[in-house]
KETI-901805 format. One line per 2 residues: number of its first residue (from 1); their letters; for each residue x, y, z of N, C-alpha, C. Coordinates in steps of 0.05 Angstrom, whole numbers, plus 5000, padded with zeros to 4 digits. Example, Ala and Ser with C-alpha at 12.3 -4.5 7.8 and 13.67 -1.06 7.14 Angstrom:
1	as	5264 4886 5156 5246 4910 5156 5264 4934 5156  5257 4955 5142 5273 4979 5143 5258 5001 5157
// end
This chain:
1	xx	6983 4876 2275 6971 4886 2250 6940 4886 2252  6927 4908 2245 6898 4910 2247 6885 4892 2226
3	xx	6859 4887 2230 6844 4870 2211 6844 4883 2184  6841 4910 2183 6840 4924 2157 6867 4922 2143
5	xx	6889 4924 2158 6916 4922 2146 6921 4895 2135  6912 4874 2150 6915 4847 2140 6899 4842 2115
7	xx	6876 4853 2114 6859 4850 2090 6872 4864 2065  6884 4888 2070 6897 4902 2048 6922 4886 2039
9	xx	6937 4874 2058 6961 4859 2051 6953 4834 2035  6931 4821 2043 6921 4797 2028 6913 4805 2000
11	xx	6899 4828 1997 6892 4837 1970 6916 4842 1953  6937 4854 1965 6961 4861 1950 6975 4836 1941
13	xx	6977 4816 1959 6990 4791 1951 6974 4776 1930  6947 4777 1932 6930 4764 1912 6933 4777 1885
15	xx	6934 4805 1886 6938 4820 1861 6964 4813 1848  6986 4811 1864 7012 4804 1853 7011 4776 1840
17	xx	6999 4758 1854 6997 4730 1843 6982 4729 1817  6960 4745 1816 6944 4745 1792 6960 4757 1769
19	xx	6977 4777 1775 6992 4790 1754 7015 4773 1744  7027 4757 1763 7050 4741 1756 7043 4714 1744
21	xx	7020 4704 1751 7013 4677 1741 7014 4674 1711  7003 4694 1696 7005 4691 1666 7034 4691 1656
23	xx	7051 4707 1669 7079 4708 1661 7092 4681 1666  7087 4669 1689 7098 4642 1695 7087 4622 1675
25	xx	7062 4624 1669 7049 4605 1650 7063 4607 1623  7069 4632 1614 7082 4636 1589 7110 4624 1589
27	xx	7125 4627 1611 7151 4615 1614 7150 4585 1612  7131 4573 1627 7128 4544 1627 7120 4533 1600
29	xx	7103 4548 1586 7095 4540 1559 7119 4540 1540  7135 4561 1542 7159 4563 1525 7178 4540 1530
31	xx	7181 4532 1555 7200 4512 1562 7189 4483 1561  7164 4481 1552 7151 4454 1552 7156 4439 1527
33	xx	7168 4451 1507 7172 4438 1481 7202 4430 1478  7207 4404 1472 7235 4395 1469 7251 4410 1448
35	xx	7238 4417 1426 7252 4432 1405 7260 4460 1415  7243 4473 1430 7250 4499 1440 7272 4498 1460
37	xx	7274 4476 1475 7297 4472 1493 7322 4470 1477  7321 4455 1454 7345 4453 1437 7352 4479 1425
39	xx	7333 4496 1417 7338 4522 1406 7353 4539 1427  7344 4539 1451 7358 4554 1472 7386 4543 1477
41	xx	7389 4517 1475 7415 4505 1478 7434 4514 1456  7425 4515 1431 7441 4525 1409 7449 4554 1413
43	xx	7429 4570 1422 7433 4599 1424 7449 4606 1450  7456 4587 1466 7473 4593 1489 7502 4597 1481
45	xx	7509 4588 1457 7536 4589 1447 7541 4609 1425  7520 4618 1412 7524 4636 1389 7497 4649 1382
47	xx	7497 4667 1363 7472 4679 1354 7468 4671 1324  7444 4667 1317 7438 4658 1290 7412 4672 1279
49	xx	7411 4674 1253 7387 4684 1240 7366 4663 1238  7341 4671 1232 7319 4651 1231 7324 4630 1210
51	xx	7335 4638 1187 7340 4618 1166 7362 4599 1174  7382 4609 1188 7404 4592 1197 7393 4572 1218
53	xx	7376 4581 1235 7364 4563 1255 7346 4542 1241  7331 4551 1221 7314 4532 1206 7332 4511 1193
55	xx	7355 4519 1183 7374 4499 1171 7385 4480 1192  7392 4491 1215 7404 4474 1237 7384 4452 1245
57	xx	7358 4460 1247 7338 4441 1257 7322 4428 1234  7331 4433 1209 7319 4420 1186 7288 4422 1186
59	xx	7279 4447 1188 7250 4452 1188 7244 4477 1172  7219 4480 1163 7212 4504 1148 7215 4530 1165
61	xx	7221 4552 1151 7225 4577 1166 7201 4586 1181  7176 4584 1170 7153 4593 1186 7150 4578 1212
63	xx	7156 4552 1213 7155 4537 1238 7175 4547 1258  7200 4552 1248 7220 4563 1266 7212 4590 1276
65	xx	7201 4607 1259 7192 4634 1268 7172 4632 1290  7154 4612 1289 7134 4608 1310 7148 4602 1337
67	xx	7166 4583 1337 7180 4576 1362 7196 4600 1373  7209 4615 1356 7224 4638 1365 7205 4659 1377
69	xx	7182 4662 1365 7162 4682 1376 7154 4674 1404  7149 4648 1409 7141 4638 1435 7164 4644 1455
71	xx	7188 4638 1448 7211 4642 1466 7216 4672 1472  7212 4688 1451 7215 4717 1455 7193 4728 1474
73	xx	7169 4719 1471 7147 4728 1488 7152 4721 1517  7165 4698 1521 7172 4689 1548 7196 4703 1560
75	xx	7210 4719 1544 7233 4733 1553 7258 4716 1555  7258 4693 1541 7281 4675 1542 7301 4680 1520
77	xx	7293 4695 1500 7311 4702 1478 7312 4732 1475  7332 4742 1462 7335 4770 1455 7344 4771 1425
79	xx	7339 4794 1413 7347 4797 1385 7366 4821 1382  7381 4820 1360 7397 4843 1352 7395 4845 1321
81	xx	7393 4869 1312 7390 4874 1283 7417 4877 1271  7422 4864 1248 7446 4867 1232 7437 4876 1204
83	xx	7436 4902 1199 7426 4912 1173 7397 4903 1169  7392 4887 1149 7365 4878 1143 7359 4851 1157
85	xx	7377 4841 1172 7374 4814 1185 7370 4817 1215  7356 4798 1226 7352 4796 1255 7366 4770 1265
87	xx	7383 4774 1285 7396 4751 1297 7386 4746 1325  7383 4721 1333 7372 4714 1359 7395 4703 1377
89	xx	7392 4710 1402 7411 4699 1422 7395 4694 1448  7407 4679 1466 7393 4675 1492 7393 4701 1508
91	xx	7372 4706 1522 7369 4731 1537 7388 4731 1561  7396 4754 1570 7411 4757 1594 7391 4756 1618
93	xx	7400 4744 1639 7382 4741 1663 7386 4766 1681  7364 4777 1690 7365 4800 1708 7356 4792 1736
95	xx	7373 4798 1755 7368 4789 1783 7342 4801 1794  7333 4824 1784 7309 4836 1794 7283 4823 1783
97	xx	7287 4804 1764 7263 4791 1753 7250 4773 1774  7223 4773 1773 7208 4757 1793 7214 4727 1791
99	xx	7223 4718 1767 7228 4690 1763 7257 4685 1756  7275 4701 1768 7303 4699 1762 7313 4671 1769
101	xx	7306 4660 1793 7315 4634 1801 7306 4612 1782  7281 4615 1773 7269 4595 1755 7285 4595 1728
103	xx	7290 4619 1717 7304 4622 1692 7333 4612 1694  7346 4619 1717 7373 4611 1721 7375 4580 1722
105	xx	7357 4568 1737 7356 4539 1738 7350 4526 1711  7332 4539 1696 7325 4529 1669 7349 4529 1651
107	xx	7363 4552 1650 7386 4555 1632 7409 4536 1641  7413 4533 1667 7434 4515 1677 7428 4486 1669
109	xx	7402 4479 1671 7395 4451 1664 7397 4447 1634  7389 4466 1618 7391 4464 1589 7421 4461 1581
111	xx	7438 4474 1596 7467 4473 1590 7479 4445 1594  7466 4429 1609 7476 4401 1613 7467 4382 1592
113	xx	7447 4390 1575 7436 4372 1555 7454 4371 1531  7462 4348 1521 7479 4346 1497 7463 4352 1472
115	xx	7476 4365 1453 7463 4371 1427 7466 4346 1409  7446 4341 1393 7448 4319 1374 7471 4325 1354
117	xx	7484 4304 1345 7507 4306 1327 7500 4321 1301  7475 4316 1291 7468 4330 1266 7466 4360 1270
119	xx	7457 4368 1294 7456 4397 1299 7484 4409 1300  7502 4395 1313 7529 4405 1315 7542 4407 1288
121	xx	7537 4387 1271 7548 4386 1244 7538 4410 1228  7512 4415 1230 7500 4438 1214 7510 4465 1225
123	xx	7513 4467 1251 7524 4492 1262 7552 4497 1251  7569 4476 1251 7596 4478 1241 7596 4486 1211
125	xx	7577 4475 1196 7575 4481 1168 7568 4511 1164  7550 4521 1180 7543 4550 1178 7567 4568 1185
127	xx	7581 4561 1206 7605 4577 1214 7627 4575 1193  7630 4551 1181 7650 4548 1160 7642 4564 1135
129	xx	7616 4565 1129 7607 4581 1106 7611 4610 1111  7606 4620 1135 7611 4648 1141 7641 4655 1137
131	xx	7658 4638 1149 7686 4642 1147 7696 4641 1118  7685 4622 1103 7694 4618 1075 7687 4643 1058
133	xx	7663 4654 1062 7655 4678 1047 7674 4701 1052  7681 4705 1077 7700 4726 1084 7727 4722 1073
135	xx	7737 4697 1075 7764 4690 1065 7765 4694 1034  7744 4685 1020 7743 4687 0991 7743 4717 0983
137	xx	7729 4733 0998 7729 4762 0992 7758 4773 0992  7772 4767 1014 7799 4778 1016 7818 4767 0995
139	xx	7815 4742 0988 7832 4730 0967 7826 4743 0940  7802 4752 0936 7795 4765 0910 7802 4795 0910
141	xx	7805 4807 0934 7807 4836 0935 7832 4845 0951  7853 4830 0950 7877 4837 0965 7887 4865 0957
143	xx	7887 4872 0931 7898 4897 0923 7879 4920 0928  7854 4914 0935 7834 4935 0940 7828 4938 0970
145	xx	7843 4924 0987 7837 4923 1015 7837 4951 1028  7859 4965 1023 7862 4991 1036 7840 5011 1027
147	xx	7834 5010 1001 7813 5028 0990 7786 5022 1002  7779 4996 1003 7753 4988 1013 7751 4993 1043
149	xx	7772 4987 1058 7772 4992 1087 7769 5022 1093  7781 5038 1076 7780 5067 1080 7752 5078 1078
151	xx	7734 5064 1065 7706 5073 1063 7692 5071 1090  7702 5054 1107 7691 5051 1134 7706 5070 1153
153	xx	7731 5066 1156 7748 5082 1174 7777 5076 1168  7795 5094 1176 7823 5090 1172 7837 5090 1200
155	xx	7859 5075 1201 7873 5071 1226 7882 5098 1238  7889 5117 1221 7898 5143 1231 7877 5157 1248
157	xx	7852 5150 1243 7830 5164 1258 7828 5156 1287  7840 5133 1294 7838 5124 1322 7864 5113 1332
159	xx	7886 5114 1317 7912 5104 1326 7921 5117 1352  7919 5143 1356 7927 5155 1382 7913 5142 1405
161	xx	7887 5135 1401 7872 5123 1423 7880 5094 1428  7888 5080 1406 7898 5053 1408 7924 5053 1424
163	xx	7941 5073 1419 7966 5076 1434 7960 5079 1464  7940 5095 1470 7933 5099 1498 7925 5073 1511
165	xx	7909 5057 1496 7901 5031 1507 7925 5013 1511  7943 5013 1492 7967 4996 1495 7984 5005 1518
167	xx	7985 5031 1523 8000 5041 1546 7989 5030 1572  7962 5027 1573 7949 5018 1598 7956 4989 1604
169	xx	7964 4974 1585 7971 4946 1590 7998 4943 1605  8015 4963 1602 8042 4963 1614 8057 4938 1607
171	xx	8053 4928 1583 8068 4904 1573 8096 4912 1567  8115 4894 1570 8143 4899 1565 8151 4892 1536
173	xx	8175 4902 1529 8185 4897 1502 8186 4867 1495  8192 4851 1516 8196 4822 1511 8169 4807 1510
175	xx	8147 4821 1513 8121 4808 1512 8115 4796 1484  8100 4775 1484 8093 4762 1458 8064 4770 1452
177	xx	8061 4784 1429 8036 4796 1422 8027 4786 1394  8002 4779 1391 7992 4770 1365 7971 4789 1354
179	xx	7974 4796 1329 7952 4811 1315 7939 4792 1296  7913 4790 1298 7897 4772 1280 7887 4789 1256
181	xx	7892 4779 1232 7883 4794 1208 7897 4821 1206  7923 4822 1203 7938 4848 1203 7935 4865 1178
183	xx	7921 4855 1157 7916 4872 1134 7941 4882 1121  7943 4908 1117 7967 4919 1104 7990 4923 1123
185	xx	7987 4916 1148 8009 4917 1167 8013 4944 1180  7994 4962 1177 7998 4989 1189 8000 4987 1220
187	xx	7983 4972 1232 7984 4970 1261 8007 4951 1269  8013 4932 1252 8036 4914 1258 8062 4930 1260
189	xx	8065 4951 1244 8088 4968 1245 8089 4982 1272  8066 4991 1282 8064 5005 1308 8071 4985 1330
191	xx	8061 4961 1328 8067 4941 1349 8096 4933 1350  8109 4933 1326 8138 4926 1325 8156 4946 1339
193	xx	8146 4971 1343 8161 4991 1357 8160 4985 1387  8140 4971 1396 8136 4966 1424 8145 4938 1434
195	xx	8142 4918 1416 8147 4891 1424 8167 4877 1406  8182 4859 1418 8203 4845 1403 8194 4818 1392
197	xx	8171 4809 1401 8161 4783 1392 8132 4786 1383  8128 4784 1357 8101 4788 1346 8093 4764 1329
199	xx	8067 4759 1329 8055 4738 1312 8034 4752 1294  8037 4749 1268 8017 4759 1249 8001 4735 1238
201	xx	7976 4734 1246 7960 4710 1239 7938 4718 1218  7936 4702 1197 7916 4707 1177 7908 4680 1164
203	xx	7882 4676 1158 7874 4651 1146 7877 4652 1115  7883 4676 1104 7887 4679 1075 7916 4681 1069
205	xx	7926 4662 1053 7954 4663 1045 7961 4687 1028  7943 4694 1011 7947 4718 0994 7949 4743 1011
207	xx	7931 4746 1030 7931 4770 1047 7956 4770 1065  7964 4747 1075 7988 4746 1092 8013 4754 1076
209	xx	8015 4744 1052 8038 4752 1035 8038 4782 1029  8015 4793 1026 8012 4822 1021 8021 4837 1046
211	xx	8013 4827 1070 8022 4840 1095 8052 4839 1097  8064 4816 1093 8093 4812 1096 8108 4830 1078
213	xx	8098 4836 1054 8111 4853 1035 8110 4882 1044  8092 4889 1062 8088 4917 1070 8104 4925 1095
215	xx	8114 4905 1110 8128 4912 1135 8158 4906 1133  8173 4920 1148 8203 4918 1146 8214 4903 1170
217	xx	8201 4903 1193 8212 4891 1218 8206 4861 1218  8214 4847 1197 8206 4819 1195 8220 4801 1214
219	xx	8243 4810 1225 8258 4793 1244 8243 4790 1270  8225 4809 1276 8209 4808 1300 8183 4793 1297
221	xx	8175 4788 1272 8148 4778 1267 8148 4750 1256  8131 4734 1268 8127 4707 1258 8100 4707 1242
223	xx	8102 4703 1216 8078 4703 1199 8066 4675 1198  8041 4673 1206 8028 4646 1207 8002 4647 1191
225	xx	8000 4628 1172 7975 4625 1158 7958 4604 1172  7937 4612 1184 7919 4594 1199 7894 4609 1207
227	xx	7873 4595 1211 7850 4607 1223 7855 4610 1253  7841 4628 1265 7844 4631 1294 7837 4606 1309
229	xx	7816 4593 1299 7806 4568 1312 7827 4546 1313  7843 4544 1291 7862 4522 1289 7890 4529 1300
231	xx	7894 4554 1307 7921 4563 1315 7928 4554 1344  7952 4543 1347 7962 4537 1373 7991 4548 1375
233	xx	7997 4564 1395 8024 4576 1397 8045 4555 1404  8069 4560 1396 8091 4544 1403 8103 4555 1429
235	xx	8105 4539 1450 8116 4549 1475 8095 4561 1493  8103 4583 1506 8085 4595 1527 8061 4609 1514
237	xx	8042 4615 1531 8018 4629 1522 8025 4658 1515  8007 4670 1500 8011 4698 1491 8006 4718 1514
239	xx	8018 4741 1512 8014 4762 1531 7991 4781 1523  7986 4783 1497 7965 4800 1487 7957 4792 1459
241	xx	7932 4797 1453 7921 4793 1426 7907 4818 1417  7911 4826 1393 7898 4850 1382 7880 4842 1359
243	xx	7855 4851 1361 7835 4848 1339 7828 4876 1329  7841 4884 1308 7837 4911 1297 7819 4910 1272
245	xx	7795 4917 1275 7775 4918 1252 7774 4891 1238  7775 4869 1254 7775 4843 1242 7752 4825 1254
247	xx	7742 4832 1277 7722 4815 1290 7697 4813 1272  7690 4835 1258 7666 4834 1242 7670 4817 1216
249	xx	7693 4806 1212 7698 4787 1190 7697 4758 1200  7695 4754 1226 7697 4727 1237 7669 4714 1238
251	xx	7669 4687 1234 7644 4673 1232 7629 4672 1259  7644 4670 1281 7631 4669 1307 7648 4685 1327
253	xx	7639 4710 1333 7654 4727 1352 7657 4714 1380  7636 4700 1389 7638 4687 1415 7660 4666 1416
255	xx	7660 4649 1395 7681 4629 1394 7709 4641 1391  7711 4665 1379 7736 4678 1377 7746 4687 1405
257	xx	7728 4698 1421 7735 4706 1448 7744 4681 1464  7729 4659 1461 7736 4635 1476 7764 4624 1468
259	xx	7769 4624 1442 7795 4615 1433 7818 4633 1442  7814 4659 1441 7835 4678 1450 7840 4675 1479
261	xx	7819 4670 1495 7824 4666 1524 7842 4641 1528  7837 4621 1512 7854 4597 1513 7883 4603 1506
263	xx	7888 4621 1488 7915 4628 1479 7930 4646 1498  7915 4661 1515 7927 4681 1532 7934 4670 1559
265	xx	7956 4681 1571 7962 4675 1599 7942 4690 1617  7940 4681 1642 7924 4696 1661 7935 4724 1664
267	xx	7918 4744 1664 7925 4773 1664 7935 4783 1637  7933 4766 1617 7940 4775 1590 7917 4793 1580
269	xx	7922 4807 1557 7903 4827 1548 7892 4821 1520  7868 4828 1516 7855 4828 1490 7846 4857 1484
271	xx	7857 4867 1462 7850 4894 1453 7833 4892 1428  7809 4903 1429 7790 4902 1406 7784 4930 1396
273	xx	7788 4934 1370 7779 4958 1357 7760 4949 1335  7735 4959 1337 7716 4951 1316 7693 4971 1315
275	xx	7676 4967 1296 7653 4986 1291 7630 4979 1310  7616 5000 1319 7591 4996 1332 7570 4988 1311
277	xx	7548 4978 1321 7527 4969 1303 7519 4990 1283  7515 4982 1257 7506 5001 1237 7489 4986 1217
279	xx	7477 4999 1198 7458 4986 1180 7467 4989 1151  7493 4993 1146 7503 4997 1119 7509 4970 1106
281	xx	7488 4959 1092 7490 4932 1080 7512 4931 1059  7519 4953 1046 7539 4952 1025 7566 4942 1036
283	xx	7570 4944 1062 7596 4935 1074 7600 4905 1071  7578 4890 1068 7581 4861 1064 7595 4855 1037
285	xx	7585 4868 1015 7596 4862 0989 7621 4878 0983  7623 4902 0993 7646 4919 0987 7670 4914 1005
287	xx	7665 4905 1030 7687 4902 1050 7689 4874 1061  7672 4856 1052 7673 4828 1062 7664 4825 1090
289	xx	7647 4843 1101 7639 4842 1128 7618 4819 1132  7622 4803 1153 7602 4783 1160 7581 4796 1179
291	xx	7591 4814 1197 7574 4827 1216 7575 4858 1211  7553 4871 1215 7552 4900 1211 7556 4913 1238
293	xx	7581 4911 1248 7588 4923 1273 7576 4907 1296  7580 4917 1321 7571 4903 1345 7560 4922 1365
295	xx	7539 4913 1379 7530 4927 1403 7552 4924 1425  7560 4946 1437 7581 4944 1458 7574 4924 1480
297	xx	7549 4921 1487 7542 4902 1508 7546 4874 1499  7543 4868 1473 7548 4841 1463 7578 4834 1466
299	xx	7595 4853 1459 7624 4848 1462 7631 4843 1491  7619 4858 1509 7624 4854 1537 7614 4827 1547
301	xx	7590 4820 1538 7578 4794 1547 7595 4771 1537  7603 4772 1511 7620 4750 1501 7646 4748 1516
303	xx	7658 4771 1522 7684 4771 1536 7681 4760 1564  7660 4768 1579 7656 4759 1606 7651 4728 1606
305	xx	7635 4719 1587 7629 4690 1586 7653 4674 1579  7673 4686 1565 7697 4672 1556 7719 4673 1578
307	xx	7715 4688 1599 7735 4689 1620 7752 4715 1620  7740 4737 1612 7754 4763 1613 7739 4782 1631
309	xx	7754 4802 1641 7741 4825 1653 7746 4849 1635  7728 4869 1636 7731 4892 1619 7746 4914 1634
311	xx	7769 4922 1623 7786 4942 1636 7778 4970 1627  7777 4975 1601 7771 5002 1591 7755 5001 1566
313	xx	7739 5022 1561 7723 5024 1536 7724 5053 1527  7725 5057 1501 7726 5083 1489 7710 5083 1463
315	xx	7695 5104 1458 7678 5106 1434 7684 5131 1419  7688 5128 1392 7695 5151 1375 7676 5153 1352
317	xx	7663 5176 1349 7646 5180 1326 7662 5191 1303  7655 5182 1279 7668 5191 1254 7650 5208 1238
319	xx	7661 5225 1221 7645 5243 1205 7627 5229 1185  7635 5204 1177 7619 5190 1158 7596 5175 1171
321	xx	7592 5179 1197 7569 5167 1210 7575 5142 1225  7598 5129 1220 7605 5105 1235 7616 5112 1262
323	xx	7615 5093 1281 7626 5097 1307 7645 5074 1314  7668 5080 1324 7688 5060 1331 7687 5056 1361
325	xx	7690 5031 1369 7692 5024 1397 7719 5011 1402  7733 5020 1422 7758 5008 1431 7754 4995 1458
327	xx	7760 4970 1461 7755 4956 1486 7780 4941 1494  7788 4943 1519 7810 4929 1530 7800 4909 1551
329	xx	7805 4884 1547 7797 4863 1565 7821 4849 1577  7818 4839 1602 7839 4825 1616 7831 4796 1621
331	xx	7848 4777 1615 7842 4749 1620 7843 4743 1650  7822 4731 1661 7821 4725 1690 7821 4695 1695
// end
């Protein structure tokens, strides 16, 4: 290499170092505070709004906003909008990042740190409050469920596509399949044509009684009043679980994926039909929605972290502006 070439290479390396040093300094600054380490630890398991995080850590919201701003600037957190609210989660690591190894090591180390008991208790309280609000809505509006759900979408608009997804599973009649939150039982009727052993799970007794009254194939269906978190199957693991327009009512979608993976056999299936992200705040009060749809990448990330692979995805636009996503995951 000529003297000139060596000089140019040295300049290039110096320029790269000068450009990257501030980024590394920002990363180190973000990771230098014990509270921010705890925030990243909490957000490795779920996403929370700024007020929820302020409650978890028992501090004023402005102080929490400051710490979140520092973590966002460092690229350690990501946000997603839910109507008028912003939820924070830990950022995905990208292998092409200059500091990928540093961030990977940081996240892995944070994952080994235990959370304080008071943080865990407050997180559980927030999740219970989310679930309670949804459950109370359904208990108050059992007779209005179909009307309210119809404002978002109707099963008939995507049932042919759900059938296609079910065909892809190649499950047999003897398979044991569970639908969580079966509502009026419209999809449950469809499932009873395919499978001889069904579980209808709902945490609302009023809603479950309503479902039972709507279906005729009761000899094939075991009706269980329980939350998904508390449910444990009798006997062998399930062959498939269906979440039809119910995930956006759940307090913690990530925990739902983790629980379902526990319930499924290896190579079992999870079929999700839900709304893509939207900003229609009225859905919270009119339909009991906890989440205003989901970004498809979030569903995929939660599934992968819980032990699933993604088999198929399908997206359907509706005339009312909503978009439905159908996703088929396989337990690995």
